[in-house]
C-alpha positions as CSV (number, residue, x, y, z in Angstrom):
1,M,0.4,10.1,21.2
2,S,-2.2,7.5,21.9
3,T,-3.3,4.8,19.5
4,S,-5.9,2.2,20.1
5,G,-5.9,3.1,23.8
6,T,-2.2,2.3,24.2
7,P,-0.3,5.3,25.5
8,G,3.0,5.7,23.7
9,A,2.2,3.1,21.0
10,R,4.1,3.9,17.8
11,L,1.7,4.0,14.9
12,A,2.7,4.4,11.2
13,I,0.6,4.9,8.1
14,Y,1.6,3.1,4.9
15,P,-0.5,4.8,2.2
16,G,-1.1,3.8,-1.4
17,S,-3.5,2.7,-4.1
18,F,-2.6,-1.0,-3.7
19,D,-4.3,-1.8,-7.0
20,P,-3.3,-4.6,-6.3
21,I,-1.0,-5.2,-3.4
22,T,2.4,-6.6,-4.6
23,N,5.1,-8.5,-2.8
24,G,7.0,-5.2,-2.8
25,H,4.2,-3.8,-0.7
26,V,4.1,-6.9,1.5
27,D,7.9,-6.5,2.1
28,I,7.5,-2.8,3.2
29,I,4.5,-3.7,5.4
30,E,6.4,-6.6,7.1
31,R,9.4,-4.4,7.8
32,G,7.1,-1.6,9.0
33,L,5.6,-4.0,11.5
34,R,9.1,-4.7,12.9
35,L,9.7,-1.0,13.3
36,F,6.3,0.1,14.7
37,D,3.8,-1.2,17.2
38,R,1.0,-0.8,14.7
39,V,0.8,-0.1,10.9
40,V,-2.3,1.1,9.2
41,V,-2.3,0.3,5.5
42,A,-4.3,3.2,4.1
43,V,-5.9,2.5,0.8
44,L,-6.4,5.7,-1.3
45,R,-10.0,6.0,-2.5
46,N,-9.7,7.8,-5.8
47,E,-12.1,6.3,-8.3
48,T,-11.2,8.9,-10.9
49,K,-8.1,6.9,-11.6
50,A,-10.3,3.9,-12.7
51,P,-8.7,1.3,-10.5
52,L,-9.0,-2.4,-11.5
53,F,-10.3,-3.3,-8.0
54,S,-12.7,-1.1,-5.9
55,A,-11.4,0.3,-2.7
56,A,-13.4,-2.4,-0.8
57,E,-11.9,-5.2,-2.9
58,R,-8.4,-3.8,-2.3
59,V,-9.0,-3.6,1.4
60,Q,-10.2,-7.2,1.5
61,L,-7.3,-8.5,-0.5
62,I,-4.8,-6.9,1.9
63,R,-6.8,-8.2,4.9
64,D,-6.7,-11.7,3.4
65,V,-3.0,-11.5,2.7
66,F,-2.3,-10.4,6.3
67,R,-5.0,-12.5,8.0
68,D,-4.5,-12.6,11.7
69,R,-1.4,-10.5,11.6
70,P,-1.2,-8.6,14.9
71,G,-0.5,-4.8,14.7
72,L,-1.9,-4.4,11.2
73,E,-5.0,-2.5,10.3
74,V,-6.4,-1.8,6.8
75,D,-8.4,1.4,6.2
76,T,-9.3,3.7,3.4
77,F,-8.8,7.5,3.1
78,E,-9.3,10.3,0.7
79,G,-8.1,13.9,0.9
80,L,-4.8,15.0,2.3
81,L,-2.7,12.1,3.7
82,V,-1.2,14.2,6.5
83,D,-4.7,15.1,7.7
84,Y,-5.6,11.4,7.7
85,A,-2.4,10.5,9.6
86,A,-3.1,13.2,12.1
87,S,-6.7,12.0,12.6
88,R,-5.3,8.5,13.4
89,G,-2.6,9.8,15.8
90,A,0.3,8.7,13.6
91,A,3.6,10.5,13.8
92,V,5.1,8.6,10.8
93,I,4.2,8.0,7.2
94,V,6.0,5.1,5.6
95,K,6.7,5.2,1.9
96,G,8.4,2.7,-0.4
97,L,11.0,3.9,-2.9
98,R,12.0,1.8,-5.9
99,S,14.0,4.3,-7.9
100,I,15.3,7.8,-8.3
101,A,12.1,8.7,-10.0
102,D,10.1,7.6,-6.9
103,Y,12.6,9.6,-4.8
104,E,12.1,12.8,-6.7
105,Y,8.3,12.6,-6.5
106,E,8.1,11.3,-2.9
107,S,10.6,13.8,-1.5
108,Q,8.5,16.6,-2.9
109,M,5.4,15.1,-1.2
110,A,7.3,14.6,2.1
111,L,8.5,18.2,2.1
112,M,5.0,19.5,1.4
113,N,3.6,17.1,4.1
114,R,6.2,18.5,6.6
115,R,5.1,22.0,5.7
116,L,1.4,21.1,6.3
117,R,2.0,19.0,9.4
118,P,5.5,19.5,10.9
119,A,4.9,16.9,13.6
120,I,4.4,14.1,11.1
121,E,7.6,12.5,9.7
122,T,8.0,10.6,6.5
123,M,10.2,7.4,6.4
124,F,11.4,5.9,3.2
125,L,12.0,2.2,2.9
126,M,13.5,0.4,-0.1
127,P,11.8,-2.9,-1.1
128,A,13.8,-6.1,-1.1
129,E,15.8,-6.4,-4.3
130,P,13.6,-8.9,-6.1
131,Y,10.7,-6.4,-6.0
132,A,12.6,-3.2,-6.7
133,Y,11.2,-3.0,-10.3
134,T,7.7,-4.1,-9.6
135,S,4.7,-1.8,-9.5
136,S,0.9,-2.5,-9.4
137,R,0.6,-0.9,-12.9
138,L,3.3,-3.1,-14.4
139,I,2.0,-6.3,-12.8
140,K,-1.5,-5.6,-14.1
141,E,-0.2,-4.9,-17.6
142,V,1.9,-8.1,-17.7
143,C,-0.9,-10.2,-16.4
144,R,-3.4,-8.6,-18.8
145,L,-1.1,-9.6,-21.7
146,G,-0.7,-13.2,-20.5
147,G,2.7,-12.8,-18.8
148,D,3.9,-14.6,-15.7
149,I,3.5,-12.7,-12.5
150,H,4.1,-15.6,-10.2
151,G,6.2,-14.6,-7.2
152,L,5.6,-10.9,-7.7
153,V,2.2,-10.8,-5.9
154,P,0.8,-12.9,-3.0
155,P,-0.8,-16.2,-4.4
156,L,-4.3,-15.1,-3.6
157,V,-3.7,-11.8,-5.5
158,E,-2.2,-13.7,-8.5
159,D,-5.3,-15.9,-8.6
160,R,-7.6,-12.9,-8.4
161,L,-5.8,-11.2,-11.2
162,L,-5.8,-14.2,-13.4
163,R,-9.5,-14.7,-12.9
164,T,-10.2,-11.0,-13.5
165,F,-8.3,-10.9,-16.8
166,A,-9.6,-14.3,-18.0
167,A,-13.2,-13.0,-17.4
168,A,-12.4,-9.8,-19.4
169,R,-11.1,-11.9,-22.3
170,D,-14.0,-14.3,-22.2
171,P,-17.1,-12.5,-21.0
172,L,-19.2,-15.8,-21.1
173,S,-17.1,-17.4,-18.4
């Protein structure tokens, strides 16, 4: 396997919607960077889900959070994840698991991905305990309703969410 011109470099793909990136995602990415030479954070482009932030905005937020972090790349993809991983030369897909419900869904996906592309493995990582219950959806809902999300997302993401929801409440601002 060759990635970025480095024979034998270990490349992992960490896919998701990241709408927005949370500290649970950050934890998985940081741990992935300790395990692999390179990690591509692959932002799913699926506008039918009506994301809060566009794919370009999500990519920029992640790049800003990991500014100047060696070994990290942020990209977008659509279609089959295993096809994207194969096109990038990755042998591993990293997925975060928070609960049994995540495991049931993700294990089905991993088995289907293995059937489609047997050479690509899926690795599951649990987020650090403080983030085991957080999700992008839950954080957006709490923030929209005026709840405290401090410490659950990176500071620049918290600021962006607060500004986004304040503008939605007060369209003249």
